[in-house]
KOLRO-735437 format. One record per residue (C-alpha): x, y, z; residue in three letters. Coordinates in steps of 0.25 Angstrom, whole numbers. Layout:
BEGIN
<rec u="X" v="Y" w="Z" resn="ALA"/>
...
# end
This chain:
BEGIN
<rec u="301" v="-61" w="-27" resn="GLU"/>
<rec u="288" v="-65" w="-21" resn="LYS"/>
<rec u="281" v="-65" w="-33" resn="TRP"/>
<rec u="288" v="-76" w="-38" resn="LEU"/>
<rec u="279" v="-86" w="-26" resn="LEU"/>
<rec u="267" v="-93" w="-33" resn="PRO"/>
<rec u="258" v="-87" w="-25" resn="ALA"/>
<rec u="262" v="-72" w="-30" resn="ASN"/>
<rec u="264" v="-79" w="-43" resn="LEU"/>
<rec u="250" v="-81" w="-43" resn="LYS"/>
<rec u="244" v="-71" w="-38" resn="LYS"/>
<rec u="253" v="-63" w="-50" resn="ALA"/>
<rec u="245" v="-71" w="-59" resn="GLU"/>
<rec u="231" v="-69" w="-54" resn="ALA"/>
<rec u="236" v="-52" w="-55" resn="GLU"/>
<rec u="241" v="-54" w="-71" resn="GLU"/>
<rec u="227" v="-64" w="-76" resn="VAL"/>
<rec u="219" v="-54" w="-71" resn="ALA"/>
<rec u="228" v="-42" w="-80" resn="ARG"/>
<rec u="226" v="-51" w="-93" resn="VAL"/>
<rec u="210" v="-55" w="-88" resn="GLU"/>
<rec u="211" v="-38" w="-90" resn="ARG"/>
<rec u="217" v="-37" w="-102" resn="GLY"/>
<rec u="232" v="-31" w="-96" resn="LEU"/>
<rec u="244" v="-34" w="-103" resn="ASP"/>
<rec u="250" v="-44" w="-95" resn="VAL"/>
<rec u="260" v="-48" w="-106" resn="SER"/>
<rec u="274" v="-48" w="-96" resn="GLY"/>
<rec u="269" v="-58" w="-85" resn="THR"/>
<rec u="268" v="-75" w="-85" resn="ASP"/>
<rec u="255" v="-74" w="-78" resn="PHE"/>
<rec u="249" v="-63" w="-89" resn="GLY"/>
<rec u="255" v="-68" w="-101" resn="ALA"/>
<rec u="251" v="-84" w="-98" resn="TYR"/>
<rec u="235" v="-78" w="-93" resn="HIS"/>
<rec u="238" v="-71" w="-108" resn="ALA"/>
<rec u="240" v="-84" w="-115" resn="LEU"/>
<rec u="227" v="-92" w="-107" resn="LEU"/>
<rec u="217" v="-82" w="-111" resn="ARG"/>
<rec u="220" v="-78" w="-126" resn="SER"/>
<rec u="231" v="-86" w="-130" resn="GLN"/>
<rec u="239" v="-74" w="-129" resn="ARG"/>
<rec u="254" v="-79" w="-132" resn="THR"/>
<rec u="262" v="-65" w="-136" resn="ASP"/>
<rec u="262" v="-62" w="-119" resn="TRP"/>
<rec u="266" v="-77" w="-115" resn="VAL"/>
<rec u="280" v="-79" w="-123" resn="ARG"/>
<rec u="285" v="-66" w="-114" resn="ALA"/>
<rec u="285" v="-78" w="-103" resn="HIS"/>
<rec u="287" v="-90" w="-106" resn="ALA"/>
<rec u="289" v="-98" w="-119" resn="LEU"/>
<rec u="281" v="-102" w="-127" resn="PHE"/>
<rec u="283" v="-102" w="-143" resn="GLU"/>
<rec u="286" v="-117" w="-146" resn="PRO"/>
<rec u="297" v="-118" w="-152" resn="ALA"/>
<rec u="305" v="-109" w="-142" resn="VAL"/>
<rec u="297" v="-118" w="-133" resn="VAL"/>
<rec u="303" v="-133" w="-137" resn="ASP"/>
<rec u="317" v="-127" w="-139" resn="ALA"/>
<rec u="318" v="-124" w="-124" resn="HIS"/>
<rec u="311" v="-138" w="-120" resn="ALA"/>
<rec u="321" v="-143" w="-130" resn="ALA"/>
<rec u="334" v="-135" w="-124" resn="GLN"/>
<rec u="329" v="-141" w="-111" resn="VAL"/>
<rec u="330" v="-154" w="-116" resn="ALA"/>
<rec u="343" v="-151" w="-119" resn="TYR"/>
<rec u="347" v="-145" w="-106" resn="VAL"/>
<rec u="342" v="-159" w="-97" resn="LEU"/>
<rec u="346" v="-167" w="-108" resn="ARG"/>
<rec u="351" v="-183" w="-99" resn="GLY"/>
<rec u="348" v="-196" w="-100" resn="PRO"/>
<rec u="334" v="-193" w="-90" resn="ARG"/>
<rec u="322" v="-193" w="-99" resn="PRO"/>
<rec u="310" v="-181" w="-95" resn="VAL"/>
<rec u="297" v="-188" w="-93" resn="SER"/>
<rec u="291" v="-177" w="-84" resn="SER"/>
<rec u="294" v="-161" w="-84" resn="ILE"/>
<rec u="288" v="-151" w="-75" resn="LEU"/>
<rec u="291" v="-135" w="-82" resn="ASP"/>
<rec u="291" v="-124" w="-69" resn="LEU"/>
<rec u="282" v="-113" w="-76" resn="GLY"/>
<rec u="276" v="-119" w="-87" resn="SER"/>
<rec u="270" v="-106" w="-91" resn="GLY"/>
<rec u="260" v="-109" w="-105" resn="PRO"/>
<rec u="266" v="-122" w="-105" resn="GLY"/>
<rec u="274" v="-123" w="-117" resn="THR"/>
<rec u="288" v="-129" w="-110" resn="ILE"/>
<rec u="283" v="-136" w="-101" resn="THR"/>
<rec u="276" v="-144" w="-117" resn="ALA"/>
<rec u="289" v="-143" w="-123" resn="ALA"/>
<rec u="297" v="-148" w="-113" resn="LEU"/>
<rec u="288" v="-161" w="-112" resn="LYS"/>
<rec u="292" v="-160" w="-125" resn="ARG"/>
<rec u="305" v="-159" w="-129" resn="ALA"/>
<rec u="308" v="-172" w="-117" resn="PHE"/>
<rec u="298" v="-179" w="-121" resn="GLY"/>
<rec u="291" v="-180" w="-107" resn="ALA"/>
<rec u="279" v="-187" w="-101" resn="ARG"/>
<rec u="273" v="-177" w="-92" resn="ASP"/>
<rec u="277" v="-160" w="-90" resn="ALA"/>
<rec u="271" v="-152" w="-81" resn="LEU"/>
<rec u="271" v="-137" w="-82" resn="GLY"/>
<rec u="269" v="-127" w="-69" resn="VAL"/>
<rec u="265" v="-114" w="-70" resn="GLU"/>
<rec u="263" v="-104" w="-59" resn="ILE"/>
<rec u="252" v="-98" w="-70" resn="SER"/>
<rec u="238" v="-104" w="-73" resn="SER"/>
<rec u="237" v="-98" w="-86" resn="SER"/>
<rec u="250" v="-105" w="-90" resn="ALA"/>
<rec u="245" v="-115" w="-85" resn="ILE"/>
<rec u="231" v="-115" w="-92" resn="ALA"/>
<rec u="237" v="-111" w="-106" resn="PHE"/>
<rec u="248" v="-123" w="-105" resn="ALA"/>
<rec u="239" v="-133" w="-99" resn="ALA"/>
<rec u="231" v="-131" w="-112" resn="ARG"/>
<rec u="240" v="-129" w="-120" resn="ALA"/>
<rec u="250" v="-138" w="-117" resn="HIS"/>
<rec u="240" v="-151" w="-113" resn="PRO"/>
<rec u="252" v="-163" w="-115" resn="GLU"/>
<rec u="257" v="-157" w="-100" resn="CYS"/>
<rec u="254" v="-153" w="-88" resn="ARG"/>
<rec u="253" v="-139" w="-80" resn="PHE"/>
<rec u="251" v="-134" w="-69" resn="ALA"/>
<rec u="249" v="-122" w="-62" resn="ASN"/>
<rec u="259" v="-123" w="-49" resn="VAL"/>
<rec u="268" v="-111" w="-44" resn="GLY"/>
<rec u="281" v="-118" w="-39" resn="LEU"/>
<rec u="289" v="-117" w="-26" resn="ASP"/>
<rec u="295" v="-126" w="-19" resn="ALA"/>
<rec u="284" v="-133" w="-12" resn="SER"/>
<rec u="276" v="-137" w="-24" resn="THR"/>
<rec u="271" v="-152" w="-28" resn="GLU"/>
<rec u="267" v="-156" w="-42" resn="LEU"/>
<rec u="264" v="-170" w="-39" resn="GLY"/>
<rec u="277" v="-175" w="-49" resn="GLY"/>
<rec u="291" v="-175" w="-53" resn="ARG"/>
<rec u="298" v="-175" w="-65" resn="PHE"/>
<rec u="309" v="-177" w="-75" resn="ASP"/>
<rec u="312" v="-162" w="-78" resn="LEU"/>
<rec u="308" v="-146" w="-69" resn="ILE"/>
<rec u="308" v="-135" w="-81" resn="HIS"/>
<rec u="306" v="-121" w="-79" resn="GLY"/>
<rec u="309" v="-111" w="-87" resn="ARG"/>
<rec u="311" v="-95" w="-82" resn="GLU"/>
<rec u="304" v="-103" w="-70" resn="PHE"/>
<rec u="299" v="-93" w="-58" resn="TYR"/>
<rec u="306" v="-93" w="-49" resn="PRO"/>
<rec u="317" v="-96" w="-55" resn="PHE"/>
<rec u="318" v="-85" w="-62" resn="THR"/>
<rec u="316" v="-71" w="-56" resn="ARG"/>
<rec u="322" v="-75" w="-42" resn="THR"/>
<rec u="334" v="-80" w="-38" resn="ALA"/>
<rec u="332" v="-84" w="-22" resn="ASP"/>
<rec u="339" v="-97" w="-23" resn="ILE"/>
<rec u="329" v="-103" w="-10" resn="GLU"/>
<rec u="317" v="-101" w="-21" resn="THR"/>
<rec u="325" v="-107" w="-32" resn="HIS"/>
<rec u="330" v="-120" w="-22" resn="ARG"/>
<rec u="316" v="-123" w="-18" resn="GLY"/>
<rec u="311" v="-125" w="-30" resn="LEU"/>
<rec u="322" v="-135" w="-33" resn="PHE"/>
<rec u="318" v="-144" w="-21" resn="ARG"/>
<rec u="304" v="-142" w="-30" resn="LEU"/>
<rec u="312" v="-148" w="-40" resn="PHE"/>
<rec u="321" v="-158" w="-33" resn="ARG"/>
<rec u="303" v="-163" w="-29" resn="ARG"/>
<rec u="299" v="-162" w="-42" resn="LEU"/>
<rec u="309" v="-172" w="-50" resn="LEU"/>
<rec u="311" v="-185" w="-53" resn="HIS"/>
<rec u="323" v="-187" w="-49" resn="PRO"/>
<rec u="334" v="-186" w="-61" resn="GLY"/>
<rec u="326" v="-174" w="-68" resn="GLY"/>
<rec u="330" v="-162" w="-69" resn="ALA"/>
<rec u="327" v="-147" w="-68" resn="VAL"/>
<rec u="329" v="-137" w="-77" resn="VAL"/>
<rec u="327" v="-120" w="-78" resn="LEU"/>
<rec u="328" v="-112" w="-88" resn="ALA"/>
<rec u="331" v="-97" w="-81" resn="VAL"/>
<rec u="335" v="-84" w="-85" resn="LEU"/>
<rec u="348" v="-80" w="-78" resn="GLY"/>
<rec u="346" v="-68" w="-71" resn="THR"/>
<rec u="348" v="-65" w="-56" resn="PRO"/>
<rec u="336" v="-67" w="-51" resn="LYS"/>
<rec u="333" v="-82" w="-57" resn="SER"/>
<rec u="338" v="-97" w="-55" resn="LEU"/>
<rec u="349" v="-90" w="-61" resn="ALA"/>
<rec u="356" v="-84" w="-47" resn="ALA"/>
<rec u="354" v="-96" w="-39" resn="THR"/>
<rec u="358" v="-109" w="-47" resn="TRP"/>
<rec u="375" v="-107" w="-43" resn="PRO"/>
<rec u="368" v="-111" w="-31" resn="SER"/>
<rec u="356" v="-120" w="-33" resn="LEU"/>
<rec u="366" v="-128" w="-39" resn="ALA"/>
<rec u="375" v="-132" w="-28" resn="ALA"/>
<rec u="362" v="-134" w="-21" resn="GLU"/>
<rec u="355" v="-143" w="-27" resn="LEU"/>
<rec u="363" v="-155" w="-27" resn="GLY"/>
<rec u="358" v="-153" w="-11" resn="GLY"/>
<rec u="344" v="-157" w="-16" resn="MET"/>
<rec u="347" v="-168" w="-27" resn="GLY"/>
<rec u="349" v="-160" w="-40" resn="PHE"/>
<rec u="359" v="-160" w="-48" resn="THR"/>
<rec u="365" v="-146" w="-48" resn="GLY"/>
<rec u="357" v="-136" w="-57" resn="LEU"/>
<rec u="366" v="-134" w="-71" resn="GLU"/>
<rec u="365" v="-122" w="-77" resn="ARG"/>
<rec u="365" v="-120" w="-92" resn="THR"/>
<rec u="363" v="-108" w="-101" resn="HIS"/>
<rec u="350" v="-110" w="-109" resn="ALA"/>
<rec u="348" v="-107" w="-125" resn="ALA"/>
<rec u="338" v="-97" w="-132" resn="GLY"/>
<rec u="326" v="-105" w="-133" resn="ASP"/>
<rec u="329" v="-100" w="-149" resn="ALA"/>
<rec u="341" v="-103" w="-150" resn="VAL"/>
<rec u="340" v="-117" w="-145" resn="TRP"/>
<rec u="336" v="-123" w="-158" resn="PRO"/>
<rec u="343" v="-117" w="-167" resn="ARG"/>
<rec u="356" v="-121" w="-160" resn="LEU"/>
<rec u="365" v="-130" w="-153" resn="PRO"/>
<rec u="361" v="-131" w="-139" resn="PRO"/>
<rec u="379" v="-123" w="-136" resn="ALA"/>
<rec u="376" v="-114" w="-147" resn="LEU"/>
<rec u="362" v="-111" w="-142" resn="ALA"/>
<rec u="367" v="-106" w="-128" resn="ARG"/>
<rec u="378" v="-100" w="-133" resn="GLY"/>
<rec u="369" v="-91" w="-142" resn="ALA"/>
<rec u="360" v="-90" w="-132" resn="THR"/>
<rec u="369" v="-84" w="-121" resn="ARG"/>
<rec u="376" v="-76" w="-131" resn="LEU"/>
<rec u="363" v="-67" w="-135" resn="TYR"/>
<rec u="361" v="-67" w="-122" resn="ASN"/>
<rec u="374" v="-62" w="-116" resn="GLY"/>
<rec u="372" v="-50" w="-127" resn="LEU"/>
<rec u="360" v="-49" w="-125" resn="ARG"/>
<rec u="362" v="-47" w="-111" resn="ARG"/>
<rec u="350" v="-57" w="-107" resn="ARG"/>
<rec u="352" v="-65" w="-96" resn="PRO"/>
<rec u="354" v="-82" w="-100" resn="PRO"/>
<rec u="345" v="-92" w="-99" resn="ARG"/>
<rec u="350" v="-105" w="-90" resn="HIS"/>
<rec u="344" v="-120" w="-88" resn="PHE"/>
<rec u="345" v="-123" w="-75" resn="PHE"/>
<rec u="346" v="-141" w="-72" resn="ILE"/>
<rec u="346" v="-148" w="-60" resn="ALA"/>
<rec u="345" v="-163" w="-61" resn="ARG"/>
<rec u="337" v="-171" w="-49" resn="LEU"/>
<rec u="349" v="-180" w="-46" resn="GLY"/>
# end
């Protein structure tokens, strides 16, 4: 799983960008899809890798606001793996935040996001446990953000939660939306939930997420229940929100 390391992801990006420039079909890769979006405004490829339709993006942001509901206002947001910036901008709107920073390892995605969403800030960064971003945030959000997906290496997950502790304001929260696959945060969360208290967090709560298309149409409990039933019938992995609050 060394391909998940930022340095190796940058190598993969360079290869996929070169393939796009040669006119090859790289619709199955994040980096290729992001570069095609930047280069020629091609949106069909990117929809397989990031939320892009405004209604679906807004539904996801609304659901994040719902699971994080509480008395503490959210004025600053860090969006991990921000891709084309759609979720970053939607979260800023949903919370009425003063500042939203999206970080993404794809330079093409960052260039597109900065152009499409000037109300937000974006940085071309590959996160690891030593990353410095020069500020703190009330909310850290990530949807299918490597390496909380595609790996069940608990030490990697621990390292990023140590990073989150440094990046959060006291009372701030982390919300991660992750498919419940065997190689993901879904596999390590029971152990992490028991350990995060030692890092200053209140633990790691897991709650089922509703489908983004279902969320606006049904009350929250029904939307979650319908999504769980549908995923079970289709034998699809569930999507969870994992929530940790810094005490």
